[in-house]
C-alpha positions, 0 to 999 in steps of 0.5 A: 816141389817146394812152396818157394819153387811154386811162388817163383814159377806162378805169375799169379802167386799171392806175392804178386799183384794181378794186372788189373783188367783194361778199363772198359767203355761203359755199356751204351756210351759213345766214343765221341772223339772217334765219331768226330774223327770219322765225320771229319775224315768223311768231310775231307774225303768229300772235299778232296773228291770235289776239288780234284776229281768231280763235283756237282754243279747247278745251272742258275741262269739261262746264258747257256740255252738251249743246251743247258737250262736253268735248273739243270744239275750236272757233273763237272770233272776237275782233272781234264785241264789239271788243277789250279787255285780255283780247284779247291772247293769254295775257292779259298785261295787268292790268284796263283799263276800256273796249273799243275799238270795243266792242259788247255781246253779244246774249242767247244768245251763247256767249262766252269770259270771263276772271274778273278773279281768275284767268288762264284762260278760261271759256265761258258763255252770255249771259243778262242785259244791262245794266239787266236784273233777273235771278233764278233760282227753282227752276231757272227764270230770271226776267228782268225779272219774267217767267219765261224760257220752258222746254219739256221735250223728249225726253231726249238721248243722248250716247255715253259715252267718256273725255271724257263719262264720265257720272259718277254724281255729276253725272248720277245714274241717267243711264247707259243702254244703246242698241239698238246695245249702246253705253253712253249718258248719257241726259239730261233737256233743256229748250228755253229761249227768251230774249226776243229769240227766241234758243233753245237746250237746257239740262240740269236734273237736278233740285234743286241749290244753283244753282237759286236766285239772289236778284234782282240788277240787271245794272250798266252795261257788265256781262253775266250769264252761265250755263252750259247744264248748269245744275246743274254750271256755275261761272258768274255764280250761283256765288261767286268762292270756288267758282271761279264768276264772282261775279255779273255780269261787266264786258264788258271780261272778254269775250274773244270769241264762239264760232262753230263746232266744228272737231273733237271728241275722245272722250278715248280716244286713246293714244300710237298715231297710229292711235288719234287717227283713231278718237278723233274724234267723228263728226257734230260738226265744223262744228256752229254755236254760234250759238243758233237763232232762233225767234219771240220769246215773247209 
């Protein structure tokens, strides 16, 4: 073989420059662009999950007692009623009519709702559906001309803590001491049962301005919402000027359905991490928030 032949067949002959090796990342350096992209994708995945599947929710008030207490953390599913303009996290969109794969809630469902005049979520129970005529007389819900059955039960006792202070202004005369020496909020409760057989507990401390509501027909694609703590709930009975919902709300404002409690805090925790463990309320984690089903009243 001649020298010329070797040169033509050898890609690394002296006449041809060798391909330089690819640039390598300096040992110990960080590919910041790759890290930023990874974090951004993770944030987008979390936001997508919160917007379209489920998200955590914190109970900031006592309007849904006794089922929900201030300090409860729970899971809200976003898909049971389809998706609307309030589905995305942080509610960045203006009001948009309609829902994607929309379905109305059932009576008795606990839902989160975003009033059109503010950027925050409320949590209430569905009482009236489109076409219903609903009113309240002396604390008694009248649905399509028939009183929704209520049955008085033994008072419930809720331990008094930082998130359940049993304010005398809201629950006059309700403070009691148990045989264990602890302080409790002893509240009168009734079991209310809707026409579809969904049953749950409500609190009624006596006469209040919310005990009376003139008859109203729920418009198409609207729902009428009420809190279980009937005397202390800014719901469909309360006007917008008083931070209420101002009557039936459009179904587009429904953000999801409450499913179950994950954990609950008593509000007594401090900066000390040890106090966080003691601040957990026992017996609340895992409690379902779907109403009990009983035989529909006749």
